[in-house]
N, C-alpha and C positions, 0 to 999 in steps of 0.2 A: 503494500500500500504506500502510495505517495501522498502525503498529506501536508499542506502548507497554507499560509495566508499570503496572498499575492501582494498586498501592499501597494505602493505607488508605481511599481514596475512589475505588473503581472506576467508579461512575457519573459522578463529576466528571471523572476522567481520560478517560473515553470521550467525554463531552460536549466537553471542551476539544479533543481531537484530531479529532473529527468537524467541529466549527465551523472549526478551523484548516484542515482540508482543503478544506472548502467555500469558505472565503475565500482560500485559497491563490492562486488565479488572479486575484483581484480586489483584493487588498491587499498592501502591502509588510509591514505589521505583522500577523503571524500570530497574535498573542495575542488571543483574544476578550475582549470587556469583561465585567465582572462582571454587567452587566444582560443580555448576550447568553447568558452561561453559565446564569444562573438561569432565564431565559425558556425556553431550550431544555431544560433539566432538567425544568421544570414541564410542558412539551409532551410530553416522553417519558413522564412519569408518567401523563399523561392518555391518551395514545395510543401505546403501545410500538411499534406497527407503523411509526410515523413514522421510526424508525431505519433500517428497510429502505428506505424511500423516500429519505431523505437519502443513504444509501450508493449507491443506484442512480443518483441525480443525479450524485453525484461520479464514479461509473464512466462514465456516459453522457458527461459533459463532457470526460473524458479518453480516451474510445474504449476503455474496458476493461470488465471484468466484476466482479461482486461475489462475493467469497468470504469466508467468516468462520471463523476458527479461534481458539478460546479455550483457552489451555493454562495456566491459572493457578488451577486448582482448589485447589491447596494453600495459596494466599493467603487463602482463606476462614478457614483455621485459623491461619496465621502473621501475618496482617495485622489480623484482627478483635480487638477488645478482649477481654481475658479475662473470663470470667463468674466471678462469686463462688460459692464452694461453697455449697449449699443453696438457690441461686436456682432458681425454678421457671421462668424464661424463658430 
């Protein structure tokens, strides 16, 4: 199970936790390097289905299944930077 609070950088948090889970069985240091983080983030931008493939790999290596639950919709409003009034974006 990968469980985390996304905070102000939800994609970054997702990338960190997925990479740590992938490396979990192979490294003692579970913190991905900055290079690994940026590379995986860029890969996900280019091919969003890569996330499903990585999660499937993690599940297969551990003899489990993939299930995803996202319960942080409110963080879109509580963690996002405030927009200025009169702004069109």
